[in-house]
C-alpha positions in Angstrom: 47.5 43.4 120.6 44.7 44.6 118.6 43.0 44.5 115.1 41.7 47.1 113.1 39.5 47.5 110.0 39.6 50.5 108.1 37.7 51.9 104.9 39.8 54.2 102.9 38.5 56.9 100.4 40.3 56.1 97.5 39.6 59.6 96.1 41.8 61.3 98.8 43.4 58.5 100.5 41.6 59.7 103.8 40.2 57.0 106.0 36.5 57.5 106.4 35.5 54.9 108.8 37.7 52.4 111.4 37.3 50.5 114.2 39.9 48.8 116.7 39.1 45.5 118.5 40.9 42.8 120.5 39.5 40.1 118.1 39.4 40.1 114.2 35.7 38.9 113.9 32.6 39.6 112.3 31.4 42.0 114.9 34.4 44.2 114.2 33.7 44.2 110.4 30.1 44.9 111.1 30.8 47.7 113.6 33.0 49.6 111.1 30.0 49.1 108.4 27.8 50.6 110.6 30.1 53.4 111.4 30.9 53.9 107.6 26.9 53.9 107.0 26.5 56.6 109.9 29.1 58.8 109.1 29.5 58.9 105.3 26.7 59.2 102.4 27.2 55.5 101.2 25.4 56.1 97.8 27.2 54.4 95.3 30.0 53.1 97.7 32.0 50.0 96.7 33.7 48.1 99.4 36.7 46.0 98.2 37.8 43.4 100.6 39.9 40.7 100.9 38.2 37.1 100.9 38.3 36.6 104.9 35.7 34.8 106.4 34.3 38.1 107.8 33.5 39.3 104.2 32.1 35.9 102.9 30.0 35.3 105.7 26.0 35.2 105.1 25.6 37.6 107.9 27.9 40.1 106.3 26.3 39.6 102.6 22.8 40.1 104.2 23.9 43.5 105.6 25.3 44.6 102.6 22.3 43.7 100.5 19.9 45.3 102.8 21.6 48.4 102.7 21.0 48.7 98.8 23.3 51.4 98.7 26.5 49.6 98.9 28.3 47.1 96.5 30.8 44.8 97.5 33.7 43.4 95.4 35.9 40.6 96.8 39.4 40.7 95.9 42.6 38.9 96.6 43.6 41.7 99.1 42.0 44.7 100.8 42.4 48.1 99.1 
């Protein structure tokens, strides 16, 4: 069984970055964020996430702050 993380574009509902992994962990979330940063112009991108441990962790939030182009809005469900 695998776990996935995907970031949809809410303008056209296309998936702009995704990754699969055996584990649902911080590494999976970071790898997907790295793919998004590499493949897409992230200027003004807003990430909306569930409030899972990966998205509320200090390493993930440091990574977001260091990008200066991304903004995260934690929510009750992933959009």
